[in-house]
C-alpha positions as CSV (number, residue, x, y, z in Angstrom):
1,X,89.2,96.1,107.3
2,X,92.1,97.0,109.7
3,X,90.8,95.7,113.4
4,X,90.9,97.4,115.8
5,X,92.9,95.0,117.9
6,X,96.1,96.3,118.3
7,X,94.9,100.1,118.7
8,X,92.6,99.0,121.4
9,X,95.7,97.1,122.9
10,X,98.3,98.9,122.6
11,X,97.7,102.9,121.6
12,X,94.4,104.6,122.5
13,X,93.9,105.3,126.0
14,X,90.9,107.1,125.9
15,X,87.2,106.6,124.1
16,X,88.8,109.7,122.2
17,X,91.6,108.4,120.8
18,X,89.5,105.3,119.6
19,X,87.1,107.8,117.8
20,X,90.1,109.3,116.2
21,X,91.7,105.9,114.8
22,X,88.2,104.6,113.5
23,X,87.8,108.0,112.0
24,X,90.7,107.0,110.1
25,X,89.6,103.3,109.2
26,X,88.1,101.8,105.8
27,X,85.2,100.3,106.1
28,X,83.6,96.5,105.8
29,X,82.6,97.8,102.5
30,X,86.4,96.7,101.1
31,X,88.2,99.9,101.8
32,X,85.9,102.8,100.2
33,X,83.3,104.5,103.1
34,X,79.7,103.6,101.9
35,X,78.0,106.7,100.1
36,X,74.6,107.4,101.6
37,X,71.5,106.3,99.3
38,X,69.5,109.4,100.5
39,X,70.4,112.7,101.0
40,X,72.0,113.9,103.9
41,X,71.3,117.2,105.6
42,X,74.1,119.7,106.4
43,X,72.0,120.4,109.8
44,X,74.4,120.1,112.9
45,X,74.6,116.8,114.7
46,X,72.2,116.0,117.5
47,X,73.6,115.7,121.0
48,X,75.1,111.9,120.8
49,X,74.1,109.1,123.4
50,X,75.6,106.1,123.8
51,X,74.0,103.1,122.3
52,X,74.6,100.8,125.1
53,X,74.2,103.5,127.8
54,X,70.6,103.9,129.4
55,X,70.9,107.2,129.3
56,X,67.9,109.3,128.1
57,X,66.0,110.1,131.1
58,X,68.8,110.2,132.7
59,X,70.3,113.3,131.2
60,X,66.9,114.9,131.3
61,X,67.2,114.7,134.9
62,X,70.9,116.0,135.0
63,X,70.7,118.6,132.8
64,X,67.1,119.7,132.7
65,X,66.7,123.2,133.6
66,X,69.8,124.4,132.2
67,X,68.4,127.8,131.4
68,X,67.5,128.2,135.0
69,X,71.2,129.7,135.5
70,X,70.2,132.8,137.7
71,X,72.0,133.1,141.2
72,X,68.9,134.3,143.3
73,X,66.7,131.8,145.6
74,X,62.9,131.9,146.0
75,X,61.6,131.3,149.1
76,X,58.0,130.5,150.4
77,X,55.0,128.1,149.7
78,X,53.2,127.0,147.0
79,X,50.5,128.1,148.5
80,X,47.6,129.9,145.8
81,X,47.3,128.8,142.3
82,X,49.2,130.3,138.9
83,X,45.2,131.1,137.7
84,X,44.5,133.3,140.6
85,X,48.0,135.2,140.1
86,X,48.6,137.8,137.2
87,X,50.9,135.8,134.6
88,X,53.6,137.3,132.7
89,X,56.2,137.0,130.6
90,X,59.8,139.0,130.8
91,X,60.7,139.2,126.6
92,X,64.5,139.1,126.1
93,X,65.4,142.5,126.2
94,X,67.3,144.2,122.8
95,X,71.2,144.8,123.3
96,X,71.7,148.3,121.8
97,X,75.3,148.1,122.8
98,X,77.9,146.4,120.9
99,X,77.3,143.1,120.0
100,X,79.4,141.4,121.9
101,X,77.9,142.9,125.1
102,X,74.9,140.5,123.8
103,X,75.8,138.6,126.9
104,X,75.2,141.4,129.5
105,X,71.6,141.9,128.2
106,X,70.8,138.5,128.0
107,X,71.9,138.5,131.9
108,X,69.9,141.3,132.8
109,X,66.6,139.4,131.6
110,X,67.5,136.3,133.2
111,X,68.1,138.2,136.5
112,X,64.7,140.5,136.3
113,X,62.6,137.5,135.3
114,X,64.3,135.2,138.5
115,X,63.6,138.4,140.7
116,X,60.3,138.5,139.6
117,X,60.0,135.1,140.4
118,X,60.5,135.4,143.8
119,X,57.1,137.2,144.0
120,X,54.4,134.2,144.9
121,X,51.8,137.3,143.5
122,X,53.1,137.1,140.0
123,X,53.0,134.0,137.9
124,X,56.3,134.1,135.5
125,X,56.8,132.4,132.6
126,X,60.2,130.2,132.5
127,X,63.1,131.4,130.3
128,X,63.0,128.1,128.5
129,X,59.5,130.0,126.7
130,X,60.3,133.2,127.1
131,X,63.5,132.9,124.5
132,X,62.1,131.3,122.2
133,X,60.6,134.7,121.1
134,X,64.4,136.5,120.9
135,X,64.0,138.6,118.2
136,X,60.3,137.5,117.2
137,X,58.5,139.1,114.6
138,X,54.9,138.0,116.3
139,X,52.7,140.4,117.9
140,X,52.4,140.5,121.8
141,X,48.6,139.5,121.4
142,X,49.7,136.4,119.5
143,X,52.6,135.5,122.1
144,X,49.9,136.4,124.8
145,X,47.7,133.6,123.4
146,X,50.8,131.2,123.3
147,X,52.1,131.6,127.1
148,X,48.6,132.3,128.4
149,X,50.1,135.7,129.8
150,X,48.0,139.1,130.3
151,X,51.0,141.0,131.0
152,X,54.5,141.2,129.1
153,X,57.6,143.0,130.2
154,X,59.8,144.2,127.5
155,X,62.9,146.3,127.0
156,X,66.2,147.9,126.0
157,X,69.6,147.6,127.4
158,X,72.7,149.9,125.9
159,X,76.1,149.4,127.4
160,X,78.6,152.4,127.0
161,X,82.3,150.4,128.3
162,X,85.6,152.0,128.7
163,X,89.0,150.5,127.9
164,X,89.0,149.2,131.0
165,X,85.6,147.4,131.4
166,X,84.2,150.0,133.6
167,X,81.3,152.2,132.2
168,X,77.3,152.4,132.4
169,X,74.5,150.8,131.0
170,X,70.7,152.1,130.5
171,X,67.6,149.8,131.1
172,X,64.9,150.6,129.6
173,X,61.7,148.1,131.0
174,X,58.4,148.8,129.9
175,X,55.3,146.8,131.4
176,X,52.3,146.4,129.0
177,X,48.8,145.0,129.3
178,X,48.3,143.0,126.4
179,X,44.3,143.1,126.4
180,X,44.4,146.8,125.4
181,X,47.7,147.6,124.8
182,X,47.8,149.9,127.7
183,X,51.4,150.6,129.3
184,X,51.4,150.0,133.2
185,X,54.4,151.3,133.7
186,X,57.7,152.8,131.8
187,X,60.8,153.9,133.3
188,X,64.7,154.2,132.6
189,X,67.3,153.8,134.4
190,X,70.7,154.1,133.9
191,X,73.8,153.2,136.3
192,X,77.1,152.0,136.6
193,X,78.4,148.7,135.3
194,X,79.2,147.7,138.8
195,X,77.2,144.7,140.6
196,X,75.9,146.9,143.2
197,X,74.2,149.5,140.7
198,X,72.7,146.8,138.2
199,X,71.6,144.9,141.0
200,X,69.6,147.8,142.3
201,X,68.1,148.2,139.1
202,X,67.0,145.1,138.6
203,X,65.6,145.1,142.2
204,X,63.9,148.5,141.1
205,X,62.2,146.7,138.3
206,X,60.7,143.7,139.9
207,X,59.7,146.1,142.8
208,X,58.1,148.5,140.2
209,X,56.5,145.5,138.5
210,X,54.8,144.5,141.0
211,X,53.3,147.7,142.4
212,X,51.7,148.1,139.2
213,X,50.4,144.7,139.2
214,X,49.2,145.9,142.9
215,X,51.3,142.7,144.5
216,X,52.5,143.2,147.8
217,X,56.0,141.7,148.3
218,X,56.3,139.8,151.2
219,X,59.5,140.3,153.7
220,X,61.1,137.1,152.5
221,X,60.3,138.6,149.2
222,X,61.7,141.9,149.4
223,X,65.0,140.3,150.7
224,X,65.1,137.8,147.7
225,X,64.6,140.7,145.2
226,X,67.0,143.1,146.7
227,X,69.9,140.3,147.0
228,X,73.4,141.7,146.1
229,X,75.5,138.1,145.4
230,X,78.8,139.9,144.9
231,X,80.2,143.3,144.7
232,X,83.2,142.4,142.1
233,X,82.5,143.9,138.7
234,X,84.7,141.5,137.2
235,X,83.9,139.0,139.1
236,X,80.2,139.4,137.7
237,X,80.9,139.9,134.6
238,X,83.2,136.6,134.6
239,X,79.9,135.2,135.7
240,X,77.9,136.5,133.2
241,X,80.0,135.2,130.5
242,X,80.0,131.6,132.0
243,X,76.4,131.8,132.0
244,X,76.3,132.6,128.5
245,X,78.9,129.9,127.6
246,X,77.0,127.0,129.4
247,X,74.0,128.0,127.9
248,X,76.0,127.0,124.5
249,X,77.4,124.4,125.7
250,X,74.2,122.1,126.1
251,X,74.5,118.5,124.3
252,X,77.9,118.6,123.1
253,X,79.7,121.5,122.5
254,X,82.3,121.2,124.7
255,X,84.0,123.6,123.4
256,X,82.0,126.1,125.3
257,X,81.4,124.3,128.1
258,X,85.2,124.8,128.5
259,X,85.3,128.0,128.7
260,X,82.1,128.4,130.7
261,X,84.0,126.3,133.3
262,X,87.2,128.7,132.8
263,X,84.5,132.2,133.6
264,X,82.8,130.7,136.6
265,X,86.2,129.7,138.0
266,X,87.6,133.1,137.4
267,X,84.4,134.6,138.8
268,X,85.2,132.4,142.0
269,X,88.4,133.3,142.1
270,X,88.1,137.2,141.9
271,X,85.6,136.8,144.4
272,X,85.8,133.7,146.6
273,X,82.4,133.9,148.5
274,X,80.4,134.7,145.3
275,X,78.0,131.5,146.2
276,X,76.1,131.6,142.5
277,X,79.8,131.1,140.7
278,X,80.4,128.1,142.5
279,X,76.9,126.9,141.4
280,X,77.4,127.8,138.0
281,X,80.8,126.0,138.0
282,X,79.1,122.8,139.7
283,X,76.7,122.8,137.4
284,X,79.0,123.3,134.5
285,X,81.0,119.8,135.6
286,X,77.7,118.2,135.7
287,X,76.9,119.0,132.2
288,X,80.3,117.7,131.4
289,X,79.8,114.4,133.1
290,X,76.4,114.2,131.0
291,X,77.8,114.9,127.8
292,X,81.0,112.7,128.2
293,X,83.3,115.9,128.0
294,X,86.2,113.7,129.5
295,X,86.4,111.3,127.4
296,X,86.4,113.6,124.4
297,X,88.6,116.3,125.4
298,X,92.4,116.7,126.4
299,X,93.5,117.5,129.2
300,X,90.4,115.8,131.5
301,X,89.6,114.0,134.3
302,X,87.8,111.0,134.8
303,X,84.2,111.0,135.3
304,X,84.3,109.9,138.9
305,X,86.7,112.8,139.6
306,X,84.5,115.1,137.4
307,X,81.1,113.9,139.8
308,X,83.5,114.6,142.6
309,X,84.2,117.9,141.7
310,X,80.4,118.7,140.9
311,X,80.0,117.8,144.5
312,X,82.8,119.9,146.1
313,X,81.3,123.1,144.1
314,X,78.1,122.3,145.0
315,X,78.5,122.0,148.7
316,X,81.0,125.1,148.6
317,X,78.2,126.8,147.3
318,X,75.7,126.0,149.8
319,X,78.0,126.7,152.6
320,X,77.8,130.5,151.6
321,X,74.0,130.2,150.5
322,X,72.2,127.2,152.5
323,X,69.3,128.0,149.9
324,X,70.7,128.7,146.9
325,X,68.8,126.6,144.2
326,X,71.0,125.8,141.6
327,X,73.5,124.5,143.9
328,X,70.8,122.5,145.4
329,X,70.0,121.2,141.8
330,X,73.3,120.5,141.2
331,X,73.9,118.2,144.1
332,X,70.5,116.3,143.1
333,X,72.0,115.7,140.1
334,X,75.3,114.2,141.4
335,X,73.4,111.9,143.8
336,X,71.3,110.4,140.9
337,X,74.1,110.3,138.8
338,X,75.8,107.7,141.3
339,X,73.1,106.0,142.2
340,X,71.9,107.2,145.6
341,X,68.0,107.6,144.9
342,X,67.9,108.4,148.9
343,X,69.9,111.6,148.8
344,X,68.9,112.5,145.3
345,X,65.2,112.6,146.3
346,X,66.1,114.7,149.4
347,X,67.7,117.0,147.2
348,X,64.9,117.3,144.9
349,X,62.9,117.8,147.7
350,X,65.1,120.6,149.1
351,X,65.3,122.4,145.3
352,X,61.3,122.7,145.2
353,X,61.3,123.9,149.0
354,X,63.8,126.9,147.9
355,X,62.3,127.3,144.0
356,X,58.9,126.8,144.7
357,X,57.8,128.6,141.5
358,X,60.7,127.2,139.1
359,X,59.0,125.1,136.3
360,X,61.4,122.0,136.6
361,X,61.6,121.8,140.2
362,X,57.5,121.7,140.1
363,X,58.0,118.6,137.6
364,X,60.3,116.5,139.4
365,X,57.9,117.0,142.0
366,X,55.7,115.6,139.7
367,X,58.1,112.9,138.8
368,X,58.3,111.6,142.1
369,X,54.5,111.5,142.9
370,X,54.4,109.6,139.3
371,X,56.9,107.0,140.7
372,X,54.5,106.5,143.9
373,X,51.5,105.8,141.5
374,X,50.0,109.3,142.5
375,X,49.0,110.4,138.7
376,X,46.5,112.6,139.9
377,X,48.6,114.2,142.0
378,X,51.6,114.0,139.4
379,X,49.3,115.3,136.4
380,X,48.6,118.3,138.2
381,X,52.1,118.9,138.9
382,X,53.1,118.6,135.4
383,X,50.3,121.0,134.5
384,X,51.3,123.3,136.3
385,X,54.9,123.2,135.3
386,X,53.9,123.9,131.6
387,X,51.4,126.8,132.5
388,X,55.2,128.4,133.9
389,X,56.8,127.5,131.0
390,X,54.7,126.0,128.3
391,X,57.3,126.1,125.6
392,X,60.5,124.3,127.2
393,X,61.2,121.0,126.1
394,X,63.2,120.0,129.3
395,X,59.4,120.4,131.0
396,X,57.8,118.5,128.4
397,X,60.0,115.6,128.6
398,X,60.4,115.4,132.1
399,X,56.4,115.5,132.1
400,X,55.8,113.0,129.5
401,X,58.6,110.3,130.2
402,X,57.1,109.0,133.3
403,X,53.7,107.9,131.6
404,X,56.0,106.3,129.1
405,X,58.1,104.5,131.5
406,X,54.9,103.5,133.3
407,X,53.5,101.9,129.6
408,X,51.1,104.8,129.6
409,X,51.5,105.5,125.5
410,X,48.6,107.7,125.3
411,X,49.2,110.2,127.6
412,X,52.8,109.8,126.7
413,X,52.0,110.7,123.0
414,X,50.1,114.3,124.1
415,X,53.4,115.6,125.0
416,X,55.4,114.3,122.1
417,X,52.4,115.8,120.2
418,X,53.2,119.2,121.9
419,X,56.9,118.4,121.5
420,X,56.4,118.2,117.6
421,X,54.4,120.7,117.4
422,X,57.2,123.0,119.1
423,X,60.1,121.5,116.8
424,X,58.8,119.9,113.9
425,X,62.4,120.0,112.6
426,X,64.1,117.9,115.1
427,X,63.9,114.0,114.4
428,X,63.5,112.8,118.0
429,X,60.0,113.3,118.6
430,X,58.9,111.6,115.6
431,X,61.0,109.1,116.8
432,X,59.9,108.6,120.3
433,X,56.3,108.8,118.8
434,X,57.1,105.6,116.6
435,X,58.2,103.5,119.5
436,X,55.2,104.2,121.5
437,X,52.9,102.6,118.7
438,X,56.3,99.8,118.2
439,X,55.5,99.1,122.2
440,X,52.0,98.5,121.5
441,X,52.3,96.5,118.4
442,X,50.9,98.9,115.8
443,X,53.4,99.3,113.0
444,X,51.3,101.1,110.8
445,X,50.7,103.8,113.2
446,X,54.4,103.7,113.9
447,X,55.0,104.2,110.0
448,X,53.2,107.3,109.9
449,X,55.2,108.5,112.6
450,X,58.4,107.8,110.9
451,X,57.2,108.9,107.5
452,X,56.0,112.0,109.2
453,X,59.7,112.6,110.9
454,X,61.0,111.5,107.3
455,X,58.7,114.6,105.5
456,X,59.9,116.9,108.1
457,X,63.9,116.2,108.9
458,X,65.0,113.7,105.6
459,X,65.3,109.5,106.1
460,X,69.0,110.4,106.3
461,X,68.6,112.8,109.5
462,X,65.9,110.4,110.8
463,X,67.9,107.4,110.6
464,X,70.8,108.9,112.3
465,X,68.6,110.0,115.4
466,X,67.6,106.8,115.6
467,X,70.8,105.1,115.8
468,X,71.8,107.4,118.3
469,X,69.2,106.2,120.8
470,X,70.3,103.1,122.9
471,X,67.0,101.2,122.5
472,X,65.0,103.2,119.3
473,X,68.1,101.8,117.5
474,X,66.5,98.5,117.3
475,X,63.7,100.1,115.1
476,X,66.0,99.0,112.2
477,X,65.4,95.6,113.4
478,X,61.8,95.8,113.5
479,X,61.2,97.6,110.2
480,X,63.8,95.7,108.0
481,X,63.5,98.4,105.1
482,X,65.2,101.4,107.5
483,X,68.1,98.6,108.5
484,X,68.6,98.5,104.4
485,X,68.5,102.3,104.4
486,X,71.0,102.7,107.6
487,X,73.6,100.1,105.5
488,X,73.9,103.1,103.0
489,X,74.8,105.9,105.4
490,X,78.4,106.8,105.6
491,X,80.3,107.6,108.7
492,X,80.3,111.2,107.4
493,X,76.7,111.1,107.8
494,X,77.2,110.9,111.7
495,X,79.4,113.8,112.3
496,X,81.6,113.0,115.3
497,X,79.6,110.4,116.6
498,X,81.5,107.5,115.2
499,X,80.2,104.9,118.2
500,X,76.8,105.0,117.0
501,X,77.8,104.5,113.5
502,X,79.4,101.3,114.0
503,X,76.6,99.9,116.5
504,X,73.7,100.7,114.3
505,X,76.0,98.9,111.2
506,X,76.8,96.2,113.0
507,X,72.9,95.5,113.8
508,X,71.9,96.8,110.1
509,X,74.4,93.7,108.9
510,X,73.3,91.3,111.8
511,X,72.4,89.0,108.8
512,X,75.2,89.2,107.3
513,X,78.1,88.3,109.3
514,X,80.8,88.8,107.2
515,X,80.3,92.2,107.2
516,X,79.0,92.9,110.7
517,X,82.2,91.4,112.2
518,X,84.6,94.3,111.4
519,X,82.0,96.7,112.9
520,X,81.6,94.3,115.9
521,X,85.2,94.6,116.8
522,X,85.2,98.5,116.5
523,X,82.4,98.6,119.4
524,X,84.5,95.7,121.5
525,X,87.5,98.3,121.0
526,X,85.3,102.1,121.6
527,X,84.0,100.0,125.3
528,X,87.2,98.4,125.8
529,X,88.7,102.0,125.7
530,X,85.8,103.6,127.7
531,X,85.9,101.2,130.3
532,X,89.6,101.6,130.7
533,X,89.0,105.4,131.1
534,X,86.7,105.0,133.6
535,X,86.5,101.8,135.1
536,X,84.3,102.8,137.9
537,X,80.9,101.4,138.0
538,X,78.8,104.7,137.6
539,X,75.1,103.9,136.5
540,X,76.0,105.8,133.6
541,X,79.1,103.4,132.6
542,X,77.6,99.9,133.5
543,X,76.5,100.3,129.4
544,X,79.7,100.2,128.5
545,X,80.6,96.8,130.3
546,X,77.0,95.4,128.6
547,X,78.2,97.1,125.5
548,X,81.4,95.0,125.4
549,X,80.0,92.0,126.4
550,X,77.2,92.9,123.2
551,X,80.4,93.5,121.1
552,X,82.2,89.9,122.3
553,X,78.5,88.4,121.7
554,X,78.3,89.5,117.9
555,X,82.5,88.5,117.4
556,X,81.3,84.8,118.4
557,X,83.4,84.9,121.5
558,X,80.9,84.2,123.5
559,X,82.2,82.7,127.0
560,X,84.2,86.3,127.1
561,X,80.7,87.6,126.4
562,X,79.3,85.8,129.3
563,X,82.4,86.5,131.8
564,X,82.2,89.9,130.8
565,X,78.4,90.1,132.7
566,X,79.0,87.4,135.4
567,X,82.4,89.6,136.7
568,X,79.9,92.9,136.2
569,X,77.6,91.7,138.6
570,X,80.3,90.0,141.1
571,X,81.4,93.2,141.2
572,X,78.3,94.6,142.6
573,X,77.0,96.5,140.0
574,X,73.0,96.9,139.8
575,X,71.5,96.3,136.2
576,X,68.2,97.9,136.1
577,X,65.3,96.5,134.4
578,X,66.0,98.1,130.9
579,X,69.7,97.0,131.7
580,X,68.4,93.6,132.0
581,X,66.9,93.7,128.3
582,X,70.3,94.5,126.8
583,X,71.7,91.5,128.9
584,X,69.2,89.3,127.5
585,X,70.4,90.1,124.1
586,X,73.8,89.4,124.8
587,X,72.3,85.7,126.1
588,X,70.3,85.3,123.0
589,X,73.1,86.0,120.7
590,X,75.2,83.4,123.4
591,X,72.4,80.9,122.5
592,X,71.6,80.8,126.0
593,X,68.2,80.7,125.8
594,X,67.2,80.1,129.8
595,X,69.4,82.6,130.3
596,X,68.3,85.3,128.2
597,X,64.3,84.6,129.3
598,X,65.9,84.9,133.0
599,X,66.6,88.5,132.0
600,X,63.3,89.3,129.8
601,X,61.3,88.5,132.8
602,X,63.0,91.5,134.7
603,X,62.6,93.7,131.5
604,X,59.2,92.8,130.3
605,X,57.7,95.8,132.0
606,X,59.7,98.6,130.7
607,X,58.5,100.1,127.2
608,X,61.6,99.0,125.5
609,X,60.5,95.0,126.2
610,X,56.6,94.8,126.0
611,X,55.4,91.6,125.0
612,X,54.4,93.3,121.4
613,X,58.1,94.6,121.2
614,X,59.5,90.8,121.5
615,X,56.8,89.7,119.0
616,X,58.1,92.4,116.7
617,X,62.0,92.2,117.3
618,X,63.9,89.4,115.2
619,X,66.5,89.2,117.7
620,X,64.5,87.2,119.5
621,X,63.4,84.7,117.1
622,X,65.7,82.1,118.7
623,X,63.5,82.1,121.3
624,X,59.8,81.9,119.8
625,X,59.4,77.8,120.2
626,X,60.6,78.2,124.1
627,X,57.2,77.6,126.1
628,X,58.6,80.2,128.9
629,X,59.0,83.0,125.9
630,X,55.5,81.9,124.9
631,X,54.5,83.0,128.5
632,X,56.1,86.2,128.7
633,X,54.5,87.1,125.4
634,X,50.7,86.8,127.1
635,X,52.0,89.0,130.0
636,X,49.7,92.2,130.5
């Protein structure tokens, strides 16, 4: 196999170029790409996560709520419980116009939902849950039971545009009480496509729904419901298109992200005082950062420059509208990404104050309570968030994550089961559930979870998903038969996710050094290129430095591996507890037992380095006879 030493040192300047080189390479099998020993589904690849980058929770924190892409703000308090309010879902309005105008219809639905959510006397189901019923054949009674609502607002939108884009829209909503199928209110509005007219229709719908439900609007709520963020038709149209592409860009749809950025930029150019467009642009830049857009697309920024841009845009939006939730959320994500937890926490608190009924803002408040050990309050907040958005995976992950991090696996499992019930064809919740059992030493139950995942998504897809998570990948060592199966997967099984392919192959061939070396060298080249493209010590980038050390250790270049960690920490890097566990793995590969155990003592109370995991993972075999390691195995 060709080594990437020359490619990494001379030619590639970005991680994307290393990917291109890797995809053209032969493999350690002697020049032919290995053929998968299990069938590979044609399902699209899931979002990529880098093996040695701590990222799962960070991704949820930074992009959770991506569906909440509306422009208005909520004001008021969280007084009262959802149980005392009439609960309503706004189902996706049906588009009766041209197919190309679907984005406009979705925008109307989104903004009607948001205006209604400003009203404290009405409980409104989040868009993530409501969108799941687009084009559904379920009855209103079924939807009511699944979402826990008594009322449904549905409707149609028909657009009629002229060559210039001007024209009119006919919006026909109806409010239904599900218990007796009574139509409480219905009306048809015809308005020009000028923003003022459309905003007026949206405000009237919200006001009429409140009146039909006998809910009185507070003065601040009436102001929020009637808000008109722009009077520029073209700016508003570009904004709606930006929202549409931002939705499509979740994960690693980089082309959709690029178009979203262009649309929001156009909106701000057409109306420099359009605060929500700046907030959308900030949100898009945060998604670009999380998805590693700049290490995969050209032209590109550095990761640090992308973050700086997100902050500037969020702050610009907040200068125009200090209470804009979406901008506050983006700024919170920025501070989280740079590791400034104090400012991030302050922004998350402001987010909830600005949007007291936003399910994600409520869930984030629950995370903060959990971090303080206030589990009763946290559970109450998580339950409230799920009441408002019961079918949102973002909310489920935000609520379940703290329990897993605190080693409260039984509670975490309840959220994973909920995720599986919503998305049985996704591999990730089965893999998470398997790890929750491994962390307790229950390999029998872990295998049952993996078997269930295999039955639902196929073995190849399950293995690829395992490989895409920084720590769940260790399952291929703990269950040797899965490691054997991974050896038979081809690079094509991973789509564009080449880096996880080479890392999991190195791990799967760990007992066959002559096969593993080429993969370790490719990992080294990948991380070296990545670091060259982004040298700053961002929290999300530290794992690349640890990954480079891991690759050096696998290549037997022990001095370079240890020097990499030493230099990293001399530069002031603050590794978290889980990253300390990865460093411990580097040291054990370098035959530095005491140094490895020193690091494990800092990682032992994380979900990926529990005593049970240390007992099961063969990577720690060289430490078994060490008395200090034996003490760790007895930790409670």
